[in-house]
C-alpha angles and dihedrals in degrees: 000000000000125000095257093054091047092051092050092049093047093046090063108027099040095059091043093051092046091050092049093047093049091047090052099043103039125070113269114230113211095253097041096107097054089044092054091043095056092043091055092040090057095044100053102058093034091055090050089051088049089054091053088053089048090054088057100042102031100227091154138355129220120220107196141117126223129011094051124157117188090338094311128101109252091224092057091048094051094041091051090049090053092044094053101025104043112017098057094058094038096049102033110026094152107025110110106271097236088061090050091050090048092051094052094043089053090049091050092049088058098039099048095060090040090058095076131159091027091050120041112192121219127216092263098042091122088061088056089048089054091051090049090050094052099039103034118016102039097043091045093049095046092045091053093043094051090048093048093051095034094236137131093032096177092052090047091051089052091050091048089055091048092048095048091046093050091047097047101034099036119011099045093047090047091052090048092048090052092051097037108028104198122132099325115193094339097101088059099038095041099047124104110279093238092051091044092052092049091049093049091048091052091051090048091053090052089049092053096087090054094049092046091049092055088050090052092048091054099039101038105017100037091224144086136251098259115095093231093057101035131165114284092217131046109261116217101150134096113016088347085081087068107034132015098222110036093155095054091040091052094044093054094048093044093053092048090049092045089053089052091050091050092042087233120135092193093060089048088050089058087062091052090049089051088054093049091048092049094044093048124024100013092047092052097041097044091044092055092046095048092046090054093048101040105022117185095009091060092045091053091047095051092046089060105028115048132195116249091011118093122214120217095213125039127255125225125188105252089213092060126079116260117257115246130223112199115205123174117247093199093059116084099208089042091055089053089054090052092051090048092055094044092051089059093051100228117214122241095353128123113210109203136173112265086224088068099056105137101221115022148015112264127219101188140019103293134204118202113190090198091219099100094270121126114273117246126225141203118354093001091053091050089049090051090054090054092061088066095060110060143308097279094050090043089055089052089048092052089054092049092051095055112117110262096019094066090044095051093046091048091052091050092050092047091050089050093059099267094108127136123297126183114251110195114228112242107175117198094218096087098266123130117266115265117227132180 
């Protein structure tokens, strides 16, 4: 066996063997598997993206024959993903993360030069190492750490969105292009800018239910989309009032649309496979799990909200208290908003005067879900009200609630004179008014 073959074998099998041994010999915390899963899931597509950057900037060059993927040996790609995605969380689950990063950077600084002749380092290879550190190792490690210790839920939700996006929009097409070399990314990159923008906007609109569902899981369910780190509470808000599986529904439509944009039937077929998986195995497995965890509440929900079948009007569990939308009576524009909502006959929503809030003075229109979750104010509260009207308005509300969009719109409204104003609480139950 020559040196190049030995390096390629060791680059894959040594990290895998080390990961398996560590997993067998060390204690296994309850959330170790989902932590390792998300670490590896982040590392694989981000390392492939790093390789595409390397092709452009020439940080290093691979000398190998056979088993190549975008100019990089597949065994090195997978071994690197295991080394940076699995081993750090398996070996050092509690060591401060800067020390873990330092250890693996030091190891990489030794391993990269030792990988000659398979890896030829360029003059700026340390710049590539820095990019890899910032874009692959640190996010992967933090993602796994936060999952293991069940912390930083919002950041984890964001990384889940980034991971799913990179897998579905980038990794799966790249694998298909490698197996079925047709036109690759050219149909997208070579199309007219106006057409390309319209196509991307259409795909983004189809992705909205999935993004909103992740947001609901984090905000209302205190969990994430992966089955091994699920929501701790049953989620029936947002677009879940209209369909039981908005993430799977969105994923299937997005992949079919993405295949159409890329003029690639195999990418579109991935969307069909996602539908078949969600309709079959996932539907059965998740249904059994949710029934075991939530009992009658889940049964009632599934009897009224079906997967793969959209409702026109929202559903609210009759055994749960009705959400409340507080709108000030003493504010002219606010009163117009109340009349607008009432004219559309929202379902399962109490619209009450902000002056009658039982515990505090309000400063903006406020939505209280009445399920123990934090109330939402301003644009986000208005968007929550929209989900009680019908499917089209709920879709608009999901868009308004997305992080960044709701913030920008709120800033614009505040700058236009629709900023917050204190509405003293004057309950009609005999208690003293509450003022801030």
